[in-house]
Structure formats: structure tokens, C-alpha cells
GUVO-311440 format. One record per residue: residue in three letters; y, z, x of N, C-alpha, C, O in turn. Coordinates in nm, 3 decimals. Each point is the difference from the previous one (the first is absolute). Layout:
# residues N
[r 'ala', [Y, Z, X], [Y, Z, X], [Y, Z, X], [Y, Z, X]];
...
This chain:
# residues 175
[r 'met', [-2.306, -0.076, 2.079], [0.108, 0.143, -0.006], [0.126, -0.135, -0.146], [0.016, -0.121, -0.015]];
[r 'val', [0.044, 0.270, -0.062], [0.127, -0.119, -0.020], [0.105, -0.055, 0.028], [0.042, -0.012, -0.116]];
[r 'gln', [0.017, -0.021, 0.161], [0.179, -0.044, 0.126], [0.095, 0.008, -0.162], [-0.001, -0.013, -0.123]];
[r 'pro', [0.070, 0.043, 0.238], [0.178, 0.068, -0.152], [0.056, -0.143, -0.030], [0.040, -0.105, 0.049]];
[r 'gln', [-0.078, 0.211, -0.226], [0.063, -0.112, -0.075], [0.123, 0.051, -0.072], [0.056, 0.107, 0.024]];
[r 'thr', [-0.003, -0.243, -0.163], [0.077, 0.009, -0.066], [-0.117, 0.091, -0.165], [-0.042, -0.097, -0.064]];
[r 'phe', [-0.001, 0.208, 0.007], [0.002, -0.089, -0.097], [0.066, 0.010, -0.182], [0.076, 0.065, -0.072]];
[r 'val', [-0.167, -0.178, 0.073], [0.105, -0.075, -0.148], [-0.045, 0.128, -0.157], [-0.094, 0.060, 0.052]];
[r 'leu', [0.104, -0.020, -0.141], [-0.076, 0.130, -0.052], [-0.019, -0.121, -0.137], [0.100, -0.069, -0.019]];
[r 'thr', [-0.202, 0.048, -0.059], [-0.023, -0.075, -0.064], [-0.019, 0.013, -0.129], [-0.043, -0.082, -0.082]];
[r 'gly', [0.075, 0.181, 0.071], [0.016, 0.137, -0.162], [-0.093, 0.004, -0.058], [0.017, 0.057, -0.108]];
[r 'lys', [-0.177, -0.113, 0.139], [-0.077, -0.043, 0.019], [-0.102, 0.129, -0.047], [-0.106, -0.049, 0.039]];
[r 'glu', [0.061, 0.209, -0.109], [-0.031, 0.078, -0.002], [-0.216, -0.017, 0.062], [-0.034, -0.099, 0.065]];
[r 'arg', [-0.001, 0.137, -0.078], [-0.102, 0.092, 0.030], [-0.060, 0.071, -0.036], [0.027, 0.119, -0.012]];
[r 'phe', [-0.141, -0.181, -0.019], [-0.053, 0.124, -0.047], [-0.176, 0.143, 0.006], [-0.114, -0.021, -0.041]];
[r 'leu', [0.170, 0.142, 0.105], [-0.183, 0.081, 0.041], [-0.075, -0.067, -0.143], [0.071, -0.026, -0.096]];
[r 'ala', [-0.192, 0.006, 0.093], [-0.115, 0.105, -0.060], [-0.011, 0.136, -0.064], [0.006, 0.075, 0.098]];
[r 'ser', [-0.014, -0.024, -0.169], [0.063, 0.119, 0.015], [-0.119, 0.049, 0.038], [0.009, 0.121, -0.021]];
[r 'asp', [-0.149, -0.153, 0.080], [-0.092, 0.068, 0.066], [0.033, 0.022, 0.125], [-0.053, 0.090, 0.064]];
[r 'ala', [0.138, -0.163, -0.018], [-0.005, -0.075, 0.110], [0.123, 0.130, 0.094], [0.098, 0.061, -0.043]];
[r 'ile', [-0.179, -0.064, 0.208], [0.064, 0.077, 0.115], [0.031, 0.017, 0.119], [-0.068, 0.074, 0.071]];
[r 'val', [0.183, -0.142, -0.024], [0.083, -0.042, 0.009], [0.024, 0.096, 0.135], [0.096, 0.076, 0.000]];
[r 'val', [-0.156, -0.081, 0.075], [-0.075, 0.114, 0.185], [0.138, -0.087, 0.105], [-0.002, -0.122, 0.011]];
[r 'ser', [0.074, 0.178, 0.033], [0.021, -0.036, 0.121], [0.034, 0.115, 0.124], [0.085, 0.074, -0.050]];
[r 'lys', [-0.109, -0.038, 0.161], [0.052, 0.110, 0.140], [0.086, -0.079, 0.111], [-0.021, -0.110, 0.052]];
[r 'thr', [0.147, 0.222, -0.032], [0.028, -0.033, 0.188], [0.017, 0.104, 0.011], [0.002, 0.103, -0.068]];
[r 'asp', [0.019, -0.155, 0.222], [0.058, 0.047, 0.088], [0.068, 0.207, -0.027], [-0.024, 0.071, -0.098]];
[r 'pro', [0.083, -0.043, 0.188], [0.104, 0.107, 0.008], [0.133, -0.122, -0.041], [0.057, 0.016, -0.108]];
[r 'gly', [-0.010, -0.145, 0.209], [0.094, -0.039, -0.065], [0.052, -0.143, -0.075], [0.068, -0.102, 0.011]];
[r 'gly', [-0.177, 0.200, -0.113], [-0.070, -0.137, -0.156], [0.031, -0.178, 0.050], [0.064, -0.093, -0.050]];
[r 'arg', [-0.169, 0.116, 0.203], [-0.067, -0.135, -0.028], [-0.148, 0.020, -0.070], [-0.062, 0.107, -0.005]];
[r 'ile', [0.012, -0.255, -0.055], [-0.141, -0.002, -0.056], [-0.087, 0.000, 0.080], [0.013, -0.059, 0.107]];
[r 'thr', [-0.156, 0.144, -0.149], [-0.122, 0.051, 0.064], [-0.071, -0.075, -0.081], [-0.051, -0.067, 0.090]];
[r 'tyr', [0.022, 0.038, -0.153], [-0.086, 0.030, -0.120], [0.074, -0.094, -0.146], [0.089, 0.063, -0.059]];
[r 'ala', [-0.118, -0.186, 0.011], [0.087, -0.023, -0.096], [-0.176, -0.037, -0.117], [-0.056, -0.074, 0.080]];
[r 'asn', [-0.056, 0.085, -0.220], [-0.031, -0.017, -0.028], [-0.050, -0.104, -0.067], [-0.025, -0.079, 0.091]];
[r 'arg', [-0.015, 0.010, -0.226], [0.004, -0.125, 0.003], [0.048, 0.011, -0.109], [0.022, -0.110, -0.050]];
[r 'thr', [0.023, 0.240, -0.049], [0.098, -0.022, -0.073], [0.140, -0.113, 0.029], [0.063, -0.102, -0.027]];
[r 'phe', [-0.088, 0.250, 0.122], [0.181, -0.059, 0.068], [0.006, -0.134, 0.044], [0.064, -0.095, -0.045]];
[r 'leu', [-0.131, 0.101, 0.126], [0.057, -0.144, -0.018], [0.028, -0.135, -0.055], [0.081, -0.090, 0.025]];
[r 'asp', [-0.238, 0.123, -0.163], [0.037, -0.055, -0.125], [0.086, -0.057, -0.056], [0.020, -0.117, -0.033]];
[r 'ile', [0.061, 0.264, 0.016], [0.131, -0.002, -0.042], [0.110, -0.051, 0.082], [0.073, -0.087, -0.047]];
[r 'ala', [-0.059, 0.120, 0.130], [0.077, 0.034, 0.060], [0.026, -0.147, 0.141], [0.083, 0.019, 0.089]];
[r 'gly', [-0.188, -0.189, -0.096], [-0.073, -0.079, -0.010], [0.037, -0.008, 0.185], [0.019, -0.047, 0.112]];
[r 'tyr', [-0.025, 0.086, -0.156], [-0.005, 0.040, 0.297], [-0.225, -0.031, 0.004], [-0.091, 0.000, -0.083]];
[r 'arg', [0.107, -0.021, 0.250], [-0.121, -0.028, 0.002], [-0.024, 0.195, 0.087], [0.089, 0.083, -0.022]];
[r 'glu', [-0.207, -0.046, 0.105], [-0.027, 0.137, -0.008], [0.151, -0.093, 0.106], [0.120, 0.004, -0.029]];
[r 'asn', [-0.181, -0.075, 0.140], [0.052, 0.045, 0.138], [0.176, 0.027, 0.007], [0.065, 0.072, 0.076]];
[r 'asp', [-0.014, -0.181, -0.210], [0.094, -0.038, -0.063], [0.081, 0.179, 0.029], [0.120, -0.022, 0.016]];
[r 'val', [-0.135, 0.109, -0.010], [0.084, 0.159, -0.078], [-0.169, 0.112, 0.106], [-0.023, 0.096, -0.073]];
[r 'leu', [-0.036, -0.093, 0.149], [-0.017, 0.006, 0.073], [0.141, 0.068, 0.098], [0.107, -0.060, 0.011]];
[r 'gly', [-0.135, 0.188, 0.049], [0.151, 0.005, 0.101], [0.116, -0.028, -0.068], [0.109, 0.041, 0.040]];
[r 'arg', [-0.118, -0.089, -0.110], [0.166, -0.058, -0.058], [0.061, 0.109, -0.059], [-0.082, 0.092, -0.008]];
[r 'pro', [0.253, -0.044, -0.063], [0.010, 0.063, -0.086], [-0.007, 0.075, -0.115], [-0.106, 0.052, 0.034]];
[r 'his', [0.119, -0.021, -0.101], [-0.131, -0.002, -0.137], [0.205, 0.046, -0.095], [0.041, 0.043, -0.107]];
[r 'asn', [0.010, -0.086, 0.224], [0.118, -0.074, -0.059], [0.027, -0.131, -0.060], [0.101, -0.028, -0.065]];
[r 'ile', [-0.219, -0.066, 0.096], [-0.045, -0.079, -0.016], [0.029, -0.083, -0.110], [0.059, -0.108, 0.002]];
[r 'leu', [-0.140, 0.210, -0.162], [0.104, 0.021, -0.116], [0.068, 0.059, -0.085], [0.004, 0.045, -0.114]];
[r 'arg', [0.065, -0.066, 0.240], [0.191, 0.092, -0.131], [0.008, -0.087, -0.026], [-0.025, -0.104, 0.061]];
[r 'his', [0.090, 0.133, -0.231], [-0.001, -0.090, -0.087], [0.181, 0.051, 0.010], [0.020, 0.122, -0.001]];
[r 'pro', [0.097, -0.209, 0.010], [0.139, 0.048, -0.008], [0.047, 0.025, -0.084], [0.118, 0.034, 0.007]];
[r 'asp', [-0.203, -0.038, -0.160], [0.022, 0.103, -0.076], [-0.083, 0.162, -0.051], [-0.033, 0.063, -0.100]];
[r 'met', [0.031, -0.056, 0.258], [-0.066, 0.111, -0.017], [0.086, 0.112, 0.122], [-0.003, -0.012, 0.122]];
[r 'pro', [0.104, 0.159, -0.231], [0.071, 0.103, 0.122], [-0.007, 0.033, 0.075], [-0.098, 0.074, -0.010]];
[r 'arg', [0.173, -0.060, 0.209], [0.027, 0.031, 0.055], [-0.120, 0.164, -0.027], [-0.110, 0.041, 0.038]];
[r 'ala', [0.235, 0.005, -0.134], [-0.008, 0.123, -0.022], [-0.245, 0.107, -0.071], [-0.075, 0.091, 0.035]];
[r 'val', [0.087, -0.217, -0.151], [-0.111, 0.031, 0.077], [-0.125, -0.012, 0.126], [-0.070, 0.089, 0.047]];
[r 'phe', [0.073, -0.186, -0.025], [-0.048, -0.013, 0.145], [0.053, 0.065, 0.080], [-0.053, -0.010, 0.111]];
[r 'lys', [0.136, 0.074, -0.116], [0.008, 0.167, 0.094], [-0.033, 0.146, 0.010], [-0.013, 0.082, 0.091]];
[r 'leu', [0.003, -0.083, -0.288], [-0.083, 0.135, -0.036], [-0.137, -0.001, -0.026], [-0.083, 0.083, -0.038]];
[r 'leu', [0.087, -0.276, 0.091], [-0.153, 0.044, -0.012], [-0.047, -0.011, 0.166], [-0.121, 0.013, 0.018]];
[r 'trp', [0.176, -0.028, 0.065], [-0.023, -0.006, 0.147], [-0.006, 0.162, 0.058], [-0.084, 0.062, 0.065]];
[r 'asp', [0.252, -0.018, -0.138], [0.010, 0.195, 0.028], [-0.125, 0.038, -0.004], [-0.057, 0.043, 0.100]];
[r 'thr', [-0.015, -0.055, -0.248], [-0.086, 0.069, -0.056], [-0.151, -0.070, 0.067], [-0.110, 0.007, -0.056]];
[r 'ile', [0.128, -0.050, 0.142], [-0.144, 0.016, 0.064], [-0.015, 0.000, 0.155], [-0.108, 0.012, 0.058]];
[r 'gln', [0.235, -0.028, 0.005], [0.046, 0.042, 0.145], [-0.027, 0.139, 0.024], [-0.058, 0.064, 0.088]];
[r 'asp', [0.158, -0.019, -0.267], [-0.026, 0.187, -0.035], [-0.144, 0.011, 0.067], [-0.015, 0.054, 0.109]];
[r 'gly', [-0.092, -0.111, -0.185], [-0.104, 0.000, 0.022], [-0.103, 0.062, -0.171], [-0.115, 0.039, -0.021]];
[r 'ser', [0.207, -0.057, -0.041], [-0.004, -0.048, -0.163], [-0.078, -0.124, -0.073], [0.018, -0.113, 0.046]];
[r 'glu', [-0.101, 0.129, -0.153], [0.029, -0.140, -0.098], [0.090, 0.038, -0.048], [0.062, 0.106, 0.009]];
[r 'ile', [-0.044, -0.250, -0.099], [0.053, -0.063, -0.140], [-0.039, -0.157, -0.020], [-0.049, -0.085, 0.075]];
[r 'phe', [0.084, 0.086, -0.185], [0.022, -0.045, -0.094], [0.088, -0.147, -0.079], [0.097, 0.043, -0.063]];
[r 'ala', [-0.107, -0.160, 0.056], [0.098, -0.040, -0.011], [-0.016, -0.161, -0.023], [-0.085, -0.070, 0.055]];
[r 'tyr', [0.209, 0.015, -0.171], [-0.007, -0.093, 0.011], [0.072, -0.123, 0.000], [0.089, -0.066, -0.053]];
[r 'val', [-0.159, 0.071, 0.123], [0.013, -0.201, 0.119], [-0.019, -0.133, -0.030], [-0.113, -0.037, -0.032]];
[r 'ile', [0.175, -0.017, 0.036], [0.099, -0.216, -0.039], [-0.013, -0.025, 0.104], [0.084, 0.048, 0.076]];
[r 'asn', [-0.203, -0.142, -0.011], [-0.112, -0.024, 0.101], [0.131, -0.177, -0.034], [0.049, -0.040, -0.105]];
[r 'arg', [-0.037, -0.018, 0.255], [-0.034, -0.175, -0.041], [-0.075, 0.030, 0.104], [0.002, 0.073, 0.099]];
[r 'ala', [-0.119, -0.210, -0.192], [-0.120, -0.083, 0.124], [0.098, -0.144, 0.064], [0.104, -0.063, -0.019]];
[r 'lys', [-0.235, 0.070, 0.111], [0.044, -0.091, 0.067], [0.104, -0.150, -0.053], [0.114, -0.024, 0.042]];
[r 'asn', [-0.160, -0.027, -0.102], [0.059, -0.126, -0.092], [0.121, 0.049, -0.117], [0.028, -0.089, -0.079]];
[r 'gly', [0.021, 0.175, 0.065], [0.055, 0.083, -0.022], [0.013, 0.051, -0.133], [0.095, 0.056, -0.055]];
[r 'asp', [-0.229, -0.094, 0.005], [0.033, 0.089, -0.142], [-0.005, 0.155, 0.034], [0.037, 0.025, 0.114]];
[r 'his', [-0.075, 0.078, -0.186], [0.074, 0.086, -0.082], [-0.120, 0.077, -0.007], [-0.098, -0.074, -0.012]];
[r 'tyr', [0.051, 0.283, 0.016], [-0.097, 0.035, -0.075], [-0.005, 0.147, -0.026], [0.007, 0.064, 0.104]];
[r 'trp', [-0.009, -0.050, -0.125], [0.080, 0.213, -0.060], [-0.186, 0.038, 0.006], [-0.114, -0.039, -0.025]];
[r 'val', [0.206, 0.155, 0.084], [-0.126, 0.119, 0.069], [0.012, 0.111, -0.040], [0.113, 0.038, -0.032]];
[r 'phe', [-0.209, 0.038, 0.022], [0.033, 0.146, -0.098], [-0.075, 0.017, 0.236], [-0.100, -0.059, 0.039]];
[r 'ala', [0.154, 0.114, 0.017], [-0.036, 0.037, 0.127], [-0.050, 0.196, -0.024], [0.070, 0.079, -0.064]];
[r 'his', [-0.189, -0.047, 0.127], [-0.010, 0.083, 0.163], [-0.004, 0.032, 0.171], [-0.082, -0.052, 0.076]];
[r 'val', [0.200, 0.156, -0.030], [0.042, -0.123, 0.099], [-0.076, 0.188, 0.064], [0.032, 0.093, -0.074]];
[r 'thr', [-0.106, -0.062, 0.176], [-0.059, 0.137, 0.058], [0.043, 0.045, 0.218], [0.036, 0.110, 0.042]];
[r 'pro', [-0.042, -0.142, -0.021], [0.036, 0.018, 0.147], [-0.202, 0.038, -0.005], [-0.073, 0.030, -0.095]];
[r 'thr', [0.038, -0.053, 0.256], [-0.087, 0.022, 0.050], [-0.019, 0.063, 0.111], [0.036, -0.056, 0.103]];
[r 'phe', [-0.095, 0.181, -0.097], [-0.030, 0.072, 0.082], [-0.001, 0.034, 0.114], [0.030, 0.116, 0.024]];
[r 'gly', [-0.057, -0.183, 0.057], [-0.164, 0.039, 0.160], [-0.043, 0.130, -0.003], [0.027, 0.081, -0.088]];
[r 'ala', [-0.101, -0.060, 0.196], [-0.050, 0.163, 0.056], [0.135, 0.115, 0.050], [0.020, 0.121, 0.010]];
[r 'asp', [0.021, -0.195, 0.001], [0.102, 0.188, 0.059], [0.077, -0.065, -0.140], [0.030, -0.107, 0.053]];
[r 'asn', [0.014, 0.097, -0.168], [0.053, -0.019, -0.151], [0.207, -0.034, 0.066], [0.119, 0.022, -0.025]];
[r 'thr', [-0.242, -0.105, 0.144], [0.162, -0.114, -0.081], [0.001, -0.143, -0.036], [-0.100, -0.059, 0.040]];
[r 'ile', [0.217, -0.039, -0.129], [0.030, -0.147, -0.085], [-0.076, -0.048, 0.181], [0.033, 0.015, 0.118]];
[r 'ile', [-0.194, -0.103, -0.229], [-0.002, -0.107, 0.144], [0.017, -0.141, -0.119], [-0.011, -0.117, 0.040]];
[r 'gly', [0.033, 0.145, -0.155], [0.044, -0.106, -0.074], [0.034, 0.027, -0.191], [0.032, 0.089, -0.080]];
[r 'phe', [-0.062, -0.213, 0.087], [0.025, 0.022, -0.188], [-0.096, -0.044, -0.077], [-0.096, -0.013, 0.077]];
[r 'his', [0.059, -0.022, -0.195], [-0.084, -0.075, -0.070], [0.090, 0.002, -0.175], [0.049, 0.109, -0.030]];
[r 'ser', [-0.039, -0.181, -0.033], [0.056, -0.068, -0.082], [-0.177, -0.076, -0.101], [-0.095, -0.076, 0.019]];
[r 'ser', [0.175, 0.200, -0.160], [-0.153, -0.103, -0.111], [0.105, 0.026, -0.085], [0.084, 0.088, -0.019]];
[r 'arg', [-0.134, -0.255, -0.053], [0.117, -0.062, -0.076], [-0.055, -0.043, -0.140], [-0.089, -0.085, -0.003]];
[r 'arg', [0.128, 0.130, -0.092], [-0.048, -0.047, -0.102], [0.037, -0.101, -0.117], [0.108, -0.040, 0.043]];
[r 'ala', [-0.124, -0.013, -0.137], [0.058, -0.117, -0.132], [0.141, 0.157, -0.051], [-0.032, 0.118, -0.012]];
[r 'pro', [0.146, -0.163, -0.004], [0.062, 0.137, -0.061], [-0.046, 0.013, -0.142], [-0.100, -0.060, -0.039]];
[r 'ile', [0.180, 0.147, -0.047], [0.036, -0.012, -0.097], [0.129, -0.069, -0.011], [0.101, 0.033, 0.064]];
[r 'arg', [-0.111, -0.168, -0.183], [0.023, -0.083, -0.045], [0.209, 0.055, -0.047], [0.104, -0.036, 0.054]];
[r 'lys', [-0.128, 0.133, -0.174], [0.122, 0.027, -0.019], [0.122, 0.154, 0.055], [0.088, 0.075, -0.044]];
[r 'ala', [-0.205, -0.119, 0.227], [0.115, 0.110, 0.051], [0.032, -0.089, 0.097], [0.074, 0.024, 0.095]];
[r 'val', [-0.138, -0.143, -0.123], [0.084, -0.096, 0.117], [0.066, -0.066, -0.110], [-0.048, -0.112, -0.011]];
[r 'gln', [0.148, 0.136, -0.085], [0.090, 0.012, -0.038], [0.104, 0.055, 0.036], [0.117, -0.030, 0.024]];
[r 'thr', [-0.210, 0.154, -0.027], [0.151, 0.140, 0.043], [0.034, -0.022, 0.184], [0.099, -0.001, 0.073]];
[r 'val', [-0.210, -0.009, -0.061], [0.029, -0.030, 0.181], [0.074, -0.084, 0.047], [0.072, 0.002, 0.099]];
[r 'thr', [-0.104, -0.120, -0.216], [0.087, -0.156, 0.065], [0.228, 0.059, -0.051], [0.099, -0.058, 0.044]];
[r 'glu', [-0.100, 0.156, -0.122], [0.079, 0.051, -0.005], [0.098, 0.067, 0.028], [0.122, -0.007, -0.018]];
[r 'val', [-0.244, 0.120, 0.101], [0.093, 0.126, 0.106], [-0.009, -0.131, 0.101], [0.091, -0.069, 0.047]];
[r 'tyr', [-0.170, 0.064, -0.037], [0.004, -0.049, 0.171], [0.186, -0.230, 0.021], [0.053, -0.085, 0.072]];
[r 'arg', [-0.064, 0.128, -0.166], [0.068, -0.096, -0.016], [0.143, 0.015, 0.042], [0.064, -0.058, 0.087]];
[r 'glu', [-0.009, 0.217, -0.233], [0.132, 0.036, 0.045], [-0.051, 0.079, 0.170], [0.093, -0.022, 0.078]];
[r 'leu', [-0.168, 0.075, -0.032], [0.012, 0.053, 0.084], [0.003, -0.126, 0.128], [0.098, -0.013, 0.074]];
[r 'lys', [-0.173, -0.040, -0.068], [0.081, -0.187, 0.079], [0.087, -0.020, 0.000], [0.038, -0.042, 0.109]];
[r 'gln', [0.084, 0.049, -0.232], [0.088, -0.012, 0.023], [0.063, 0.127, 0.017], [0.114, -0.048, 0.006]];
[r 'glu', [-0.088, 0.204, 0.012], [0.044, 0.021, 0.030], [-0.005, -0.025, 0.224], [0.103, -0.043, 0.050]];
[r 'glu', [-0.154, 0.057, -0.010], [-0.029, -0.005, 0.152], [0.029, -0.140, -0.044], [-0.113, -0.026, 0.042]];
[r 'ser', [0.146, -0.063, -0.077], [0.034, -0.098, 0.064], [0.136, -0.018, 0.007], [0.050, -0.105, 0.040]];
[r 'lys', [0.060, 0.273, -0.107], [0.092, -0.023, 0.059], [0.058, 0.078, 0.181], [0.111, 0.045, 0.028]];
[r 'phe', [-0.206, -0.054, 0.039], [-0.052, 0.029, 0.160], [0.053, -0.071, 0.011], [0.068, -0.046, -0.092]];
[r 'gly', [-0.071, -0.014, 0.239], [-0.083, -0.116, 0.104], [-0.060, 0.093, 0.049], [-0.094, 0.008, -0.080]];
[r 'asn', [0.081, 0.053, 0.139], [-0.095, 0.114, 0.122], [-0.137, 0.025, -0.118], [0.028, 0.030, -0.116]];
[r 'pro', [-0.174, -0.044, 0.158], [-0.114, 0.050, -0.056], [0.009, 0.054, 0.001], [0.005, 0.048, -0.113]];
[r 'lys', [0.015, 0.055, 0.227], [-0.042, 0.174, 0.035], [0.141, 0.095, -0.160], [-0.034, 0.107, -0.052]];
[r 'asp', [0.144, -0.165, 0.019], [0.090, -0.018, -0.105], [-0.030, 0.007, -0.110], [0.042, 0.095, -0.065]];
[r 'ala', [-0.139, -0.207, -0.003], [-0.004, -0.083, -0.139], [-0.147, 0.140, 0.006], [-0.024, 0.080, -0.091]];
[r 'ala', [-0.025, -0.086, 0.180], [-0.148, 0.043, -0.008], [0.009, 0.190, -0.079], [-0.077, 0.059, -0.076]];
[r 'ala', [0.271, 0.001, 0.173], [-0.009, 0.136, -0.041], [0.068, -0.028, -0.120], [0.012, 0.108, -0.057]];
[r 'ala', [0.045, -0.209, -0.018], [0.087, 0.019, -0.084], [-0.154, -0.035, -0.124], [-0.041, 0.062, -0.098]];
[r 'gly', [-0.003, -0.185, 0.165], [-0.091, 0.006, -0.176], [-0.066, 0.186, -0.001], [0.008, 0.092, -0.081]];
[r 'leu', [-0.042, -0.102, 0.154], [-0.078, 0.125, -0.005], [0.053, 0.103, -0.071], [-0.061, 0.023, -0.104]];
[r 'asp', [0.181, 0.065, 0.133], [0.051, 0.044, -0.070], [0.081, -0.055, -0.067], [0.118, 0.021, 0.029]];
[r 'met', [-0.154, -0.123, -0.154], [0.084, -0.053, -0.086], [-0.184, 0.004, -0.115], [0.007, 0.016, -0.122]];
[r 'leu', [-0.172, -0.036, 0.208], [-0.097, 0.078, -0.022], [0.027, 0.095, -0.098], [0.026, -0.002, -0.120]];
[r 'asn', [-0.044, 0.117, 0.240], [0.048, 0.139, -0.079], [0.056, 0.046, -0.075], [-0.043, 0.086, -0.077]];
[r 'arg', [0.191, -0.147, 0.078], [0.082, 0.037, -0.029], [0.012, -0.002, -0.202], [0.030, 0.076, -0.092]];
[r 'lys', [-0.073, -0.213, 0.112], [0.048, -0.168, -0.171], [-0.199, 0.025, -0.048], [-0.039, -0.043, -0.108]];
[r 'phe', [-0.026, 0.089, 0.174], [-0.175, -0.053, -0.034], [-0.119, 0.144, -0.033], [-0.106, 0.005, -0.063]];
[r 'ile', [0.196, 0.108, 0.146], [-0.161, 0.054, 0.040], [0.083, 0.065, -0.046], [-0.009, -0.025, -0.120]];
[r 'gly', [0.130, 0.132, 0.142], [0.044, 0.094, -0.042], [-0.026, 0.146, 0.110], [-0.047, -0.009, 0.114]];
[r 'ala', [0.086, 0.128, -0.177], [-0.013, 0.037, 0.092], [-0.114, 0.120, -0.020], [-0.032, 0.053, -0.107]];
[r 'gly', [-0.022, -0.024, 0.239], [-0.171, 0.060, 0.019], [-0.041, -0.108, -0.002], [-0.023, 0.000, 0.121]];
[r 'gly', [-0.032, -0.173, -0.175], [-0.085, -0.034, -0.010], [0.022, -0.096, 0.128], [0.096, 0.021, 0.074]];
[r 'thr', [-0.175, -0.111, -0.053], [-0.103, -0.056, 0.105], [-0.050, -0.142, 0.021], [-0.121, -0.013, 0.015]];
[r 'tyr', [0.177, -0.063, -0.013], [-0.030, -0.211, 0.041], [-0.137, 0.075, -0.126], [-0.001, -0.006, -0.123]];
[r 'glu', [-0.066, 0.050, 0.187], [-0.159, -0.064, -0.022], [-0.033, 0.156, -0.164], [-0.104, 0.064, -0.013]];
[r 'asp', [0.223, -0.053, -0.071], [-0.027, 0.078, -0.076], [0.104, -0.128, -0.112], [-0.013, 0.035, -0.117]];
[r 'leu', [0.072, -0.117, 0.125], [0.048, -0.121, -0.044], [-0.103, -0.064, 0.003], [-0.060, -0.051, -0.095]];
[r 'val', [0.020, 0.050, 0.262], [-0.144, -0.112, -0.100], [-0.048, 0.004, -0.087], [-0.007, -0.080, -0.093]];
[r 'phe', [-0.057, 0.228, 0.120], [-0.180, 0.042, -0.124], [0.075, 0.023, -0.107], [-0.069, 0.000, -0.102]];
[r 'ser', [0.192, 0.022, 0.079], [0.050, -0.108, -0.173], [0.030, -0.084, -0.086], [0.055, -0.019, -0.108]];
[r 'leu', [-0.122, -0.036, 0.215], [-0.008, -0.211, -0.065], [-0.087, 0.012, -0.059], [-0.046, -0.097, -0.061]];
């Protein structure tokens, strides 16, 4: 098991091959139950380092709380979501992915876990998303409470970047 530690960011970006697919599955609480070889390679972990661990071991500090709140709210509601995500590798490198996250349903139609497939993102979209996420993080930094920060970031996302009647996915697919 990976022991809790302070991560140092290297500033070095890792890149997925255009045909690579990063796959992971989690239980309903977000603990990893499966990670494919591509996941392990890009993130720099061994399988026994990640199984049973919260998926947020990959969370990069540049990722806005608002986007994760939107992601979790969406999949826990039983819907799928597409999102641009910056992750942190074990050694502090970072990598961008275009993620598709879906709930997994049991025979009784209850959510028994989540499945995420990630691909290499469109580089031009990463440039745009980086700026959007920077502004969201700046807004979130005004709040000491993580829930308040996520709510403020989500409000800004809806107000400034999505517009009336739009969705986060509309923004994502417009890039």
C-alpha cells in the first residue's frame, strides 16, 4: 500500500499515446477495484499500490473542486459525464485526460460502482480548459470551506463559462 505522503509537483507533463485507453473501476465510495496496465504506467503506480485506495490519490491540485463536485453529483445520480481532468502521477508529474465516467448498476438497478475510460485529450482543448480551471481555482481560493469553494466554483462555471441553458458537457464538446 502507498503510505500517505506529501507530493511534490515536478511540472513535467506525461502524454498518453493517441490510441491508449486508461481504465479504472471503483466501488460506490470511489475506492479503486480495477486499474488497467495503461493506468498503472501513466500514473506510475503498481497494482497493489492502488487497489482499495481512493481514486483521488491521482488528484492534481490544479483541478477545481467544482468539476469534481459536478462529476460526482452526476454519476451518483446515475448519469454519465465527460470531463477534461488533470491528474498527478505518483512521482509528481502530471497528465491530462479526456474522461468518460459512468455508474455501474447491479441487478436491482442500484449503483454498485463506477467505470472510467480516459483517452488523450485534444491539445487545443487542454489550453482552453487550463485557463478555465485556473479561473475556477482562483474563485475557489476565496473560500476556506471546501464545500463553499466547490459551490462558488460551480456557480462561476455555470455563470461565466457555460451560459444560460448550457451544461458542462456542452462546454467540453465545444472545445
